[in-house]
C-alpha positions in Angstrom: 127.2 340.0 -88.9 129.6 337.1 -88.1 132.2 338.5 -90.4 131.9 341.9 -88.8 132.5 340.5 -85.3 135.4 338.3 -86.5 137.0 341.4 -88.1 136.5 343.5 -85.0 138.0 340.8 -82.7 141.0 340.5 -85.1 141.6 344.2 -85.2 141.1 344.5 -81.4 143.6 341.7 -80.8 146.1 343.2 -83.2 145.9 346.5 -81.5 146.2 345.0 -78.0 149.0 342.6 -78.7 152.3 343.2 -80.4 153.3 340.6 -83.0 155.8 338.9 -80.7 153.2 338.5 -77.9 150.6 337.2 -80.3 153.0 334.6 -81.8 154.1 333.6 -78.4 150.6 333.0 -77.2 149.7 330.9 -80.3 152.8 328.7 -79.9 152.2 328.2 -76.1 148.7 327.1 -76.8 149.9 324.8 -79.6 152.6 323.3 -77.4 150.2 322.5 -74.6 147.7 320.9 -77.0 150.5 318.8 -78.5 151.7 317.7 -75.1 148.1 316.8 -74.0 147.5 314.8 -77.3 150.8 312.9 -77.1 150.2 311.9 -73.5 146.6 310.9 -74.4 147.8 308.7 -77.3 150.4 307.0 -75.2 147.9 306.3 -72.4 145.5 304.8 -74.9 148.2 302.6 -76.4 149.3 301.4 -73.0 145.7 300.7 -72.0 145.2 298.7 -75.2 148.3 296.6 -74.6 147.4 295.9 -70.9 143.9 295.0 -72.0 145.2 292.5 -74.6 147.6 290.8 -72.1 144.7 290.2 -69.6 142.5 288.3 -72.1 
């Protein structure tokens, strides 16, 4: 049943979006996740350095 719903969602999205719009949506989501992860890693590194200097 899960495969059937996955296939139907895939076919529905392919019919609704053209290939350029689908690729654009995927890359926009990937770009935002990348930005969020980079900012998070930098924040953790800065937090660790500031914590080490206070000790």
